[in-house]
KEMAR-363184 format. One line per field, with one value per residue (C-alpha): residue in three letters; z negated, y, x. Coordinates in Angstrom, 1 decimal, padded with zeros to 4 digits. Layout:
r = Ala,...
w = Z,...
v = Y,...
u = X,...
% end
This chain:
r = Met,Thr,Lys,Asp,Val,Ile,Ala,Leu,Thr,Glu,Arg,Met,Pro,Asp,Ser,Trp,Ser,Val,Leu,Ala,Gly,Leu,Leu,Ala,Gly,Gly,Pro,Asp,Leu,Arg,Val,Gln,Thr,Thr,Ala,Asp,Gly,Ala,Val,Val,Gln,Leu,Cys,Asp,Glu,Gln,Gly,Arg,Pro,Leu,Val,Ser,Ile,Glu,Ala,Pro,Met,Leu,Leu,Gln,Val,Pro,Gly,Glu,Gln,Ala,Arg,Leu,Leu,Gly,Thr,Ala,Pro,Ala,Asp,Val,Pro,Asp,Gly,Pro,Val,Trp,Trp,Ile,Glu,Ala,Arg,Ala,Ser,Ser,Ala,Val,Pro,Glu,Ala,Glu,Lys,Leu,Ala,Gly,Val,Val,Ala,Ala,Arg,Leu,Ala,Thr,Leu,Leu,Gly,Gly,Arg,Val,Trp,Pro,Pro,Gly,Ala,Pro,Gly,Thr,Glu,Asp,Pro,Gly,Thr,Pro,Val,Asp,Thr,Ser,Gly,Val,Thr,Ala,Val,Pro,Ala,Pro,Ala,Ala,Ala,Gln,Pro,Ala,Val,Asp,Val,Leu,Thr,Glu,Gln,Val,Ala,Val,Val,Leu,Gln,Asp,Arg,Pro,Val,Val,Ala,Met,Thr,Ala,Trp,Leu,Ser,Glu,Ala,Leu,Arg,Ala,Ala,Val,Glu,Ser,Asp,Arg,Gly,Leu,Gln,Ile,Val,Thr,Pro,Gly,His,Cys,Arg,Leu,Ser,Leu,Ala,Thr,Arg,Thr,Leu,Ile,Thr,Ala,Gln,Pro,Ser,Arg,Trp,Val,Val,Gln,Asp,Glu,Arg,Asp,Gly,Tyr,Tyr,Asp,Gly,Leu,Ser,Gly,Ala,Val,Leu,Arg,Trp,Gln,Asp,Gly,Leu,Phe,Ala,Pro,Ala,Arg,Asp,Ser,Ala,Gly,Glu,Thr,Pro,Val,Ala,Ala,Ala,Phe,Thr,Glu,Val,Glu,Arg,Asp,Gly,Glu,Arg,Gln,Leu,Leu,Leu,Ser,Phe,Arg,Thr,Arg,His,Gln,Pro,Asp,Ala,His,Leu,Val,Leu,Gly,Gly,Ala,Leu,Glu,Thr,Ala,Trp,Gln,Lys,Leu,Thr,Gly,Ala,Leu,Pro,Val,Gly,Trp,Gly,Thr,Ala,Glu,Pro,Ala,Asn,Leu,Pro,Trp,Ser,Arg,Arg,Arg,Leu,Thr,Asp,Leu,Ala,Tyr,Glu,Arg,Ala,Pro,Lys,Pro,Thr,Trp,Thr,Val,Val,Val,Gly,Gly,Glu,Gly,Arg,Pro,Ala,Gln,Ala,Thr,Leu,Arg,Val,Leu,Arg,Thr,Arg,Lys,Gly,Val,Glu,Glu,Asp,Ile,Thr,Leu,Ala,Val,Gly,Tyr,Gly,Pro,Asp,Glu,Arg,Pro,Ser,Leu,Asp,Glu,Leu,Arg,Glu,Leu,Ala,Asn,Glu,Leu,Val,Ala,Arg,His,Gly,Leu,Glu,Ser,Met,Leu,Ile,Gln,Leu,Arg,Glu,Ala,Arg,Arg,Asp,Leu,Ser,Thr,Pro,Pro,Arg,Leu,Glu,Arg,Pro,Pro,Val,Pro,Tyr,Ala,Phe,Val,Leu,Gly,Ala,Glu,Glu,Val,Arg,Glu,Leu,Gly,Arg,Gly,His,Ala,Gly,Arg,Pro,Pro,Leu,Pro,Gly,Arg,Pro,Ala,Gln,Leu,Gly,Ser,Asn,Ala,Arg,Pro,Gly,Phe,Phe,Tyr,Val,Leu,Gly,Asp,Gly,Glu,Ser,Gly,Glu,Gly,Trp,Glu,Ala,Leu,Glu,Thr,Leu,Thr,Arg,His,Leu,Lys,Lys,Val,Thr,Val
w = 008.0,004.2,002.6,-001.0,-003.5,-007.0,-010.1,-012.7,-015.9,-019.3,-021.2,-021.0,-018.7,-020.7,-019.5,-018.7,-016.5,-014.7,-014.1,-012.7,-010.3,-009.2,-008.3,-005.8,-003.0,-004.5,-006.3,-003.3,-003.1,-004.7,-007.3,-007.7,-009.3,-008.1,-009.2,-012.5,-013.2,-012.6,-009.5,-009.1,-005.6,-004.1,-001.4,001.3,001.2,002.4,-000.4,001.9,000.2,001.1,-001.8,-004.3,-007.6,-009.7,-013.5,-015.1,-016.1,-018.9,-017.4,-020.3,-018.4,-017.6,-014.0,-012.3,-010.8,-009.3,-008.1,-006.3,-005.3,-004.4,-007.1,-010.1,-010.0,-011.7,-014.4,-015.3,-018.0,-016.7,-019.2,-020.6,-018.0,-016.8,-013.2,-011.3,-007.7,-005.3,-001.9,000.9,003.7,006.7,009.1,007.7,008.3,005.3,002.9,002.5,001.5,-000.9,-002.5,-002.8,-004.6,-007.0,-007.9,-008.1,-010.5,-012.8,-012.8,-013.4,-016.3,-017.9,-017.1,-014.5,-010.7,-007.6,-005.2,-002.4,-002.8,-000.5,000.2,001.8,-000.7,-003.5,-002.7,-003.8,-006.2,-007.4,-004.1,-003.5,-000.1,002.2,002.7,004.2,007.2,006.4,007.0,006.2,008.3,006.9,004.5,005.5,003.1,001.9,002.0,-001.0,-001.7,-000.3,003.0,006.1,008.7,008.1,010.8,010.7,010.6,008.5,006.2,007.4,005.0,006.1,003.8,003.9,000.7,000.2,-001.3,-000.6,-004.0,-005.1,-006.7,-008.4,-005.3,-002.9,-005.2,-005.3,-001.5,-001.1,-003.5,-001.7,001.7,000.5,-001.0,002.3,004.4,005.8,006.0,004.7,007.2,005.9,008.5,007.7,009.5,010.0,007.0,004.5,002.5,000.6,-003.1,-004.1,-005.4,-002.1,000.0,-002.0,-001.7,002.1,003.6,004.7,008.2,009.4,006.6,008.0,007.5,010.6,011.4,013.8,016.3,019.0,021.5,021.0,019.5,016.6,015.2,012.3,009.6,008.4,011.7,014.2,016.6,018.7,017.9,019.6,018.3,019.9,018.9,015.6,014.2,014.9,016.5,018.4,022.0,024.8,027.9,031.4,030.2,027.2,024.8,022.0,022.3,019.2,018.6,019.2,015.9,013.9,015.1,014.4,011.2,009.5,007.1,003.8,001.9,-000.7,-002.0,-003.8,-006.1,-005.9,-008.5,-007.9,-010.9,-012.7,-016.4,-018.1,-021.8,-023.9,-024.9,-028.6,-030.9,-031.3,-027.6,-026.5,-022.7,-020.9,-022.7,-019.6,-017.7,-020.6,-021.0,-017.3,-017.2,-020.2,-018.9,-015.5,-016.3,-019.9,-021.0,-021.5,-019.1,-019.7,-018.4,-017.0,-015.7,-013.5,-010.7,-009.8,-011.3,-014.2,-017.0,-020.2,-022.3,-022.1,-024.6,-024.5,-027.0,-025.0,-021.8,-023.6,-024.9,-021.4,-019.9,-022.7,-022.1,-018.4,-018.6,-016.9,-014.1,-013.2,-014.4,-012.0,-013.3,-012.2,-014.4,-014.0,-015.6,-016.6,-015.7,-014.8,-012.7,-010.6,-011.4,-010.7,-011.0,-010.5,-013.0,-012.5,-015.4,-014.6,-016.6,-015.0,-016.2,-017.2,-019.4,-019.1,-016.2,-015.3,-011.6,-011.6,-008.8,-010.1,-007.9,-009.1,-007.0,-006.5,-004.8,-001.9,-004.2,-006.7,-006.9,-009.6,-010.9,-010.5,-014.2,-015.3,-013.4,-014.7,-018.3,-017.6,-016.1,-019.2,-021.5,-019.4,-019.4,-023.1,-024.5,-022.0,-020.3,-016.8,-014.1,-011.2,-009.9,-006.5,-006.5,-003.3,-002.2,000.6,002.2,001.4,-000.4,-004.0,-005.0,-004.1,-001.7,001.8,004.9,008.3,009.6,010.2,006.9,006.9,005.3,001.9,001.7,-000.9,-003.5,-006.1,-007.2,-010.7,-011.8,-015.2,-017.8,-017.3,-013.5,-014.0,-016.3,-013.7,-010.9,-013.0,-014.2,-011.9,-008.8,-009.7,-010.7,-007.5,-004.5,-001.2,-001.7,-001.7,-005.4,-008.4,-010.1,-013.5,-016.4,-018.3,-021.7,-024.0,-023.2,-024.2,-021.9,-019.2,-016.3,-013.3,-011.6,-007.9,-006.1,-002.4,-000.9,-001.2,-000.7,002.7,005.2,006.8,004.8,002.0,004.0,005.1,001.6,000.3,003.0,002.1,-001.6,-001.0,001.1,-001.6,-004.5,-002.6,-002.3,-005.6,-006.2,-008.9
v = 006.5,006.5,009.7,008.7,007.4,006.4,006.2,003.7,004.5,002.9,006.2,009.5,012.0,014.8,018.2,016.9,014.0,016.2,018.8,016.0,015.0,018.5,018.9,016.0,018.6,020.6,024.0,025.9,024.6,026.7,025.3,026.3,025.0,024.6,023.0,024.9,023.6,019.9,019.7,020.8,021.5,021.6,024.3,025.7,029.3,030.6,028.9,026.2,022.8,019.8,017.5,017.7,015.9,015.2,015.5,012.1,009.9,007.3,004.1,002.1,-000.3,-003.8,-004.9,-001.5,-001.7,-005.1,-004.0,-000.9,-001.7,-005.3,-006.7,-005.0,-004.5,-007.5,-005.7,-003.1,-004.0,-004.1,-001.4,001.0,002.8,006.3,006.8,009.7,010.3,012.3,013.1,014.4,016.7,014.4,017.1,017.1,014.0,014.8,015.2,011.5,010.9,013.8,012.3,008.9,010.5,012.4,009.1,007.0,009.5,009.4,005.7,005.4,007.9,006.6,002.9,001.5,001.0,002.8,001.9,001.1,-000.9,000.3,003.7,006.1,007.9,005.3,003.4,006.3,008.6,010.2,011.9,015.0,015.3,017.8,020.3,023.1,024.5,022.4,024.3,023.1,023.9,026.7,025.2,026.1,028.4,025.9,022.8,020.5,018.7,015.5,017.1,016.5,018.3,020.9,022.0,023.9,020.5,018.1,017.6,014.7,012.6,010.0,007.0,003.7,001.7,-001.8,-000.3,003.3,004.4,007.5,009.0,012.4,013.9,012.3,013.2,016.8,016.8,015.4,018.0,020.9,019.5,019.3,022.8,024.2,022.3,019.9,016.2,014.1,011.7,009.1,007.7,004.4,001.4,-001.7,-003.6,-001.2,-001.7,000.7,000.5,000.4,003.9,005.3,003.2,004.7,008.3,008.7,007.5,010.9,012.0,013.6,011.9,008.7,005.9,006.1,003.1,003.1,000.3,-000.8,-001.8,000.9,003.8,004.6,003.1,003.6,001.1,000.8,000.7,-000.4,002.5,003.5,007.1,009.9,013.2,015.8,019.3,019.2,015.8,012.1,011.3,008.4,007.9,007.4,005.2,005.9,004.8,007.1,004.2,003.9,000.7,-001.4,-002.0,-005.6,-005.7,-004.9,-008.1,-010.5,-011.9,-015.3,-016.0,-017.7,-017.6,-015.1,-012.9,-009.6,-008.9,-005.2,-003.5,000.1,001.5,004.6,005.1,008.2,009.3,012.1,014.3,014.2,014.4,010.6,009.7,007.5,006.9,003.8,001.3,000.1,-000.5,-002.2,-004.5,-005.4,-006.0,-008.3,-010.3,-010.8,-011.3,-012.5,-009.6,-005.9,-003.3,-002.8,000.7,003.9,007.3,010.2,008.9,005.8,004.2,004.0,005.0,005.0,002.0,001.6,003.8,004.8,007.6,009.2,008.9,010.7,013.4,014.1,014.3,016.6,018.9,019.1,019.6,020.9,019.9,016.1,013.8,011.0,008.1,004.8,001.7,-001.5,-004.9,-007.2,-010.8,-013.3,-012.3,-009.2,-006.3,-002.5,000.3,004.0,005.9,009.4,011.3,014.3,016.5,017.0,018.5,015.0,014.3,012.8,010.4,007.8,006.7,003.4,001.2,-002.1,-004.7,-008.2,-010.7,-014.4,-017.2,-019.4,-021.8,-019.3,-017.0,-015.3,-016.9,-015.2,-016.1,-014.3,-011.2,-011.2,-011.5,-008.5,-006.5,-007.2,-005.9,-002.7,-001.9,-002.6,-001.0,001.3,003.5,001.9,003.8,001.5,-001.0,-002.5,-005.9,-007.0,-009.8,-009.6,-011.8,-009.9,-010.1,-011.4,-008.8,-006.0,-004.1,-003.3,-004.3,-002.6,-005.6,-006.4,-007.2,-008.1,-005.5,-006.3,-008.0,-007.1,-009.8,-008.2,-004.8,-003.6,-000.9,000.7,001.3,005.0,004.6,001.8,004.1,006.9,004.5,002.6,-000.9,-002.4,-000.8,-001.6,-005.2,-006.2,-005.6,-007.3,-009.8,-013.6,-013.9,-011.9,-009.7,-010.8,-008.5,-007.0,-005.2,-004.9,-005.3,-001.8,-000.4,-003.0,-002.9,-005.3,-007.5,-008.1,-011.0,-010.0,-013.0,-015.3,-012.6,-014.0,-013.7,-010.7,-011.3,-009.3,-006.1,-006.7,-007.4,-004.2,-002.1,-003.6,-002.9,000.6,001.5,000.0,001.9,005.2,004.7,005.8,006.5,009.0
u = 028.8,029.0,030.2,029.3,031.8,030.9,033.2,031.9,033.9,034.0,034.6,032.9,034.6,036.4,037.6,041.1,039.9,037.4,040.2,042.5,039.7,039.0,042.7,042.5,042.7,045.5,045.2,044.0,040.4,037.8,035.3,031.7,028.6,025.0,021.7,021.9,025.4,024.5,026.7,030.3,031.5,035.0,035.0,037.2,038.5,035.1,033.2,031.7,031.4,033.6,032.7,029.8,030.2,027.2,027.1,028.1,025.2,025.4,024.0,022.5,020.3,021.9,021.5,021.2,024.7,024.0,020.5,021.7,025.3,025.0,027.2,028.7,032.5,034.1,036.1,033.5,030.9,027.4,026.5,026.9,029.1,029.3,028.0,029.6,028.7,030.9,029.3,031.5,030.5,029.8,031.1,034.7,036.8,039.1,036.2,035.6,039.2,038.9,035.8,037.6,040.6,038.3,036.5,039.7,041.3,038.4,038.3,042.1,042.0,038.8,038.9,036.7,036.3,035.2,032.4,032.7,035.9,038.6,037.0,039.4,041.7,041.2,044.4,046.7,044.7,048.0,048.6,046.5,044.7,046.2,043.4,045.4,043.6,040.5,037.2,033.8,030.7,028.5,025.9,022.3,020.7,018.1,020.4,020.9,024.1,022.6,021.4,023.6,021.4,018.6,016.2,012.9,011.1,013.2,016.1,018.3,020.3,022.9,023.3,025.2,024.5,023.2,020.1,019.1,017.8,015.9,018.9,018.8,020.4,017.9,015.0,016.1,016.5,012.9,011.5,013.2,012.1,008.4,008.5,009.8,007.2,009.8,010.0,012.9,014.5,017.0,019.4,021.1,022.8,020.7,022.1,020.7,017.5,015.2,014.4,010.8,010.9,012.4,009.9,007.0,008.1,008.9,005.6,004.2,005.3,007.5,009.5,011.0,013.5,015.7,017.7,020.7,020.6,023.0,020.3,017.6,019.6,017.3,014.1,011.7,012.7,009.1,007.1,009.7,008.9,011.9,012.9,014.7,016.1,013.9,012.9,014.8,013.7,013.5,010.2,008.7,010.1,007.6,008.0,006.6,003.2,003.2,003.6,006.2,008.2,009.1,012.8,013.8,015.8,012.7,010.9,013.8,012.4,012.9,010.0,011.0,007.7,008.8,006.0,005.3,002.3,001.4,-000.8,-001.9,-003.8,-004.8,-005.6,-007.1,-006.7,-008.0,-005.1,-004.4,-001.4,-001.3,-001.3,001.6,001.9,003.1,000.9,-001.0,002.3,003.9,000.9,000.8,004.6,004.6,001.6,003.1,006.8,006.8,009.1,009.0,010.5,014.2,014.9,013.4,014.4,013.4,015.7,017.7,019.7,017.3,019.6,017.6,016.4,012.6,010.8,007.2,007.8,010.6,008.5,005.6,007.9,009.2,005.7,004.6,007.6,006.9,003.1,001.2,003.6,003.4,006.2,007.4,009.5,010.9,010.8,012.9,013.1,015.9,016.8,014.1,011.2,011.9,009.6,009.8,007.3,006.8,004.7,003.4,001.8,-000.4,-002.7,-006.2,-009.5,-010.6,-007.5,-004.1,-003.8,-001.2,-000.8,001.1,002.5,003.9,005.6,006.4,008.5,007.7,009.6,008.4,006.6,005.3,002.2,000.2,-003.0,-006.3,-007.2,-004.0,-004.9,-008.5,-007.2,-004.8,-007.7,-009.8,-007.2,-006.5,-010.3,-010.8,-007.7,-006.0,-008.6,-008.3,-010.1,-009.5,-006.9,-006.2,-004.4,-002.6,-000.3,002.2,004.8,008.0,011.4,011.3,013.9,011.4,013.7,012.6,014.7,014.4,012.4,008.8,007.0,003.4,001.1,-000.2,-003.6,-006.2,-006.7,-008.9,-010.3,-011.1,-013.4,-013.1,-015.8,-016.2,-016.5,-019.1,-021.1,-021.1,-022.1,-024.6,-024.1,-026.7,-025.3,-021.6,-022.5,-024.3,-022.0,-022.8,-019.9,-020.1,-019.4,-020.6,-018.0,-016.7,-017.6,-014.7,-014.4,-017.3,-021.0,-021.6,-018.9,-018.2,-015.9,-015.9,-013.4,-014.2,-012.5,-011.8,-010.2,-007.1,-004.5,-003.4,-006.2,-007.9,-011.1,-009.6,-009.6,-013.2,-014.3,-012.6,-014.2,-017.6,-017.1,-015.9,-018.9,-021.2,-019.6,-019.9,-023.7,-024.9,-028.5,-029.5
% end
């Protein structure tokens, strides 16, 4: 299924190497640009794209090759390298070979390797692909380079990678789909997994992760529902009783005891010239992993070394539009996050989702989380935070298999929210234990323990607490 080929080069592409790559289909193919010049396309005589080549990206974050491609090519340094993606039209058989020759030429001239190893066209990059008589299908008017099928309801993308990441192409396809009132449906074989960033962004229907399966045809990789292509999108199939069956492959799970700690929290700051964002995330990261984040970016792979100042500058340039970023860690304890900065009437807010991986015999301590919550309330303008545990992969990727939903472990309310609710009301919820006070006595926050992070009592306690906090007497 894969139509993506990536060149990982040691040297920056220059005009001559790019020209050599573009001549992979001979001199008769047309060249055009799209996405404000960020994507170069090799096209047939009618100007319809065969291969789209994204602008080279300098990957400066160690470990990103291994995280997204399985293992980094043996003779390419883990960083920095130049990451150049070529995506072939899935409707033209010759296009995949053309993409392979383009990538292989760049790797040969600039030093490096091609992923996937053995992709069509990479064995003989010196020989141009015969494209005489090759015709691409017309590109839909609203299609992006990453879109394979576009209907009135959805944009469909075919992927076959070890980890389906929220690349710049995929992010652009998602943005275009949302702006045109469509969903994004990603179709993969059963061996693929989703990155945390991709998993987070495709939850709103009709967006779906569609998994190909020999027994059931297609199923939803997150719910297991058997799917059928109907009325221009993949939708749940119905049996004679009107029920949607669950794919057998989805339930074939071997539990190994690995866990993920999930923190979803929001901070708020008053805008001023000295504001530097990312402090709350950096504090949580260091507390839970013993290290700082390593890299960040507006898409995957995260290509920039971690810098709160550069993150702040980017958010300032994009304001009042929101800024979405992905943050990754290095060796040691797995950690990944998404961070969304938005300007509201109340100030500058950060929406953060942080996931940390633990092995079968590991789990975070409640005292450690309480200490972290205290620092976030006292120093980083925490509004609220939900802490959950789930039995899932330590590497934080999502397979197309049944994973138990996260279970609430604790909830944190920030000082400003406590002031608005009233200290007495916020401090006396109908829970078995009293909440722990955080921050200063003048401006306290509260830490509510909801359960052990494993049993259903966590959900019951969260529902009870939520109902209580909504009942505010004036």
